[in-house]
N, C-alpha and C positions, 0 to 999 in steps of 0.2 A: 518527598515530592516525586510524583511520577513524571517522567520526562520521555518523550519520544521525539527523536531528531532524524528526519529524512535527509537523504543525500542521494546523488547519482543521476539527477535530472540534467537535461540539457537539450541542445538542438540536434536533431538527427533527421536524416532524409527518410521519406517513405520507403518502407522495406527494411530499414535499419533496426538495430537492437540497442536497448539500454538495460542496465541492471540497477535497480533502485535498492537502497539499503535503509533500514530504519533501526537505529540503535536505541534500545530501551534502558531506562535506569528507574530506580525506585520502585521496582515490582519484583515479585518472584516469577521471572519470565516463563519458566517451563509449565506453569500452571494456568496460563492464560492463552486462550485462543486469540489469534492476531488476524488482522485484516488490512487491506488496502482499499482506500476510497480515492475518488478523483472528482474534480469539479472544473468543468469548462466554463469559459466566460458566458454569463447569461444563463446557465443551466443549473439545475440542482445537483448537489453533491450526490454521488452514486457509489454504491458498493461494487468493487471490482473483483476482489478474491478474498478468500478466507482460508485459514489453516488452523486446525484443531491442535490441541496438545499432543495428540497422537499422530499428527502428520496428515490427516485427511484434509483434502482441498476441495474447494467449490469456486466457480468462477461465473461471472456475469456472461450472458450469452454473447455479447459483443466481443469478448476477449478469449473465449474458449479456443483452445488450440494454438494460440499465440502467446499467452501470458502463462507464467508459472511462479506460484508463490512457494517459498520455502522458508525454513527457519534453522537457525544454528543456536541451540539453547546455551551452549557453552559461551558464545559471544553475546547473548542477549540481543540477537539480531534477527529481523526478519527481512526477507528479500522478495523483490518482484522482477523476475527476468521477463522482459518484453521483447518479443520478436515480431517480425513482419509488421512493424508499426505503420499506422495509418494517420493521415492528417486528423482524423476524427478522434484519435487518442490524445491529441493535445489537450492538456489540462494541468492543474496543480494536483499533485498526488499526495495523499496523506496516509500514513500508517495509523493503526488504531489497535486497541486491545478490548477484549470482552472481560467484564467484570465477572465475578461468581454469580451475580444476579442476571447474567446473560445480557447485560446492557453495554453498548459501546462506550468506552470510557470518555472519549472526547466529546462525543455528543452529549452525554450525560452532564458533563461539566462545562459545556459550551465553550471549549477551548481547543481549537485545531491547530494553532500555531501557523507557521509559514508554509509548511509543505515544501515539495521540490517541483520545480516547474519542468514539464516535459513539452517540448515543442517539435512537432513533426511536420516538416516543411522542406521543400526542395529549394 
């Protein structure tokens, strides 16, 4: 069973930082590209950041320069370091993995889980 468990969310003031973690199990972690999505109330879920097996990263325009995705293959964990947080970053954040068919696993299986809530507010 593939399982992705997010943690690290919380309430932070604008300009603050949070580091999200996603622990993966049931997969061969180091052969999968990983990503972070987020969904704000009333909005579509959007892709925030991706990291390939080789460590190459890509970011949504709205978070470039502020967020950093990384992975620790030994720990089967992917991280999202979020700096200079803005109220617009408030959302539920989900991690995900790409299958060998280049599909996002959670989307393909229609199962996103609980995610971790990030609230940016003064």
